[in-house]
Structure formats: structure tokens, C-alpha cells
C-alpha positions, 0 to 999 in steps of 0.5 A: 460681072454685068454687061453694062459694067463691061461696057463701062470699063471698055469706055473708061479704058479707051478714054484714058488711053486717048487722053494719055496720047493727046497730052503726050503729043501736046507736051512732047514730054514723056515725063509729063505724060507719065504723070498724067498717066499715073493720075488717070490710073489712080482716078480709075482705081477710085472709080472701080474699087477692085484692085485685081481688076484694076491691076489686070486692066491697067497693065493692058492700058500700060501696054497700049500707052507704050504702043502709042508712044512708040510712034513719036520715038520714030521722030525723036520726040520721045527717047526710046530708051527712057520710054522702055525704062519707064515702062518696066518701072511702071509695070513692076509697080503694078505687079507689086500691088498683087498679093504675094504668091506661093513659090511654086507658082513663080518662074524665073527666066534668065538670059544665056548671056549671063553665062561667061562666054568661055564656059563650056558647061551647058546650063540651058538644060538646067541651071543646076549644071552650073559648077559655081566656079565664080567666073560669072553671075550664074552661080550666085543666081543659082544659090539665091534660087535654091535658097527660095526654092523657085524654078529657074530657067536659062533661055536662049531666046524668046521662043524657048521662054514662050514655050516655058510660059505656055507649059508651066503657066505660072502666076508670076514670072521674074524675067532678067533681060535688057530693057528692049527684050523685057518690054517685048517679052512683057507684051508678048506673054500678056496676060501673064504677069512679068516682073522685069529686072534689067541686066547690066552690060559692062562688055556690051549687049549679049556678052558676059552680062550681070544682074544686081543680086540684091535686087533679085533677092529683094524682088523674091522677098516682095513677090513670094510668101 
């Protein structure tokens, strides 16, 4: 990669980020800003002609975009929850453009709140400790992870998750969490690629949560060879 190309890429990325911010502020409408964002990304892709560089660069732009739009959320101009959902959806769409990887290069990170609060079995050491009693979703996740032979970990928080990522250095992560934790996690572990699955919270946050098993299985089908 030449120095001139690096300068060109930085300049283009900076201009795109500024345009996104300006248009989002003028319209005060996140969805219009998102459409503009996608159009600009397509234009940049047509210029760059390099899909891998496009993906890696534009995940960073997406994060910058989120950071910029976090400012108007403080004033109620942009809905924070909708912003997080849209960020995760856009992030996943970018991740899906990457070539499928070997299953041993993928790691699944699960929140401990998927386990039933009444369960006394410790699964943070190993998901294999789950007895598959059917009282929570962990048993179903274990079966799917075993079927696809992928490494899966139940984590108690960001510190343990970062430790696993740092140690294993996977090419791709599938992370399950609430939208807030997913957004923060995607930002924190960049440039590691993270595909996010938002959990379901019928009893409120951080308690007996669920995931859509079909969505989990479909993500594995799409992302691994």
C-alpha cells in the first residue's frame, strides 16, 4: 500500500464522517442519516475496489458515526435505543460480507444472564457443565454449539470477555447481549470482528434472558465454512 493511497483513504473517510454528521444534524432524523451513510459507503466501495479494506475501514467509520450521533441522543434528537439497534444491524451486514471462516477461528460469547437464576451449576468455567435440564436456554445453545463444533464461553462481564478475546484472538466473534452491551463490546474489541445477537428479556434486564435459537443457528450457517 503506497503512502499516497493511505493519505487518500484517511481523507475520504474523514470527509464521509463529516458529511454524515452534518446531514444527520440538518435532518434531525436518524433514518435519513442512515440512508445517506449507506449511500456514501457504497460510493466509497466503488472507488476503493477492495472489499476487505472496505469492510475493515468502514466498520471504523460506523463506530465513528455512532460516537457522533451519541451527542444528539443527550438532547432527545436521536432515540438512543433505535440508534443502538441500527448500529448492530449495520455492523452485522458488514460482517456478513466477509468470507466464511473455519469453525476453529470463531468464538461464541454468551452472557451469564441466559442461565436460570435458580440454577446452582457453574457454567462460566465451561458450558459443558450444563446438564441440559431444559429450564433455561443454555442447554439448547450447548447443543447447537456442539453440532457446529464451535468454542463457546459464558462470561460474567466485559473483563472476562476481553480476556478471552485477547487470549484466543479469533477471526470472528458471535456475541449475545443486550443492545447496550453489544455496542460497547463491538467498540471495545475493535478491530476484532463481532457479529451481534440481541438477547430477549421477558423478565427485564440481566435476569433469565433468552435468545432466538434459530437466529443463532442461521448466523453460524452464514459465517462458518
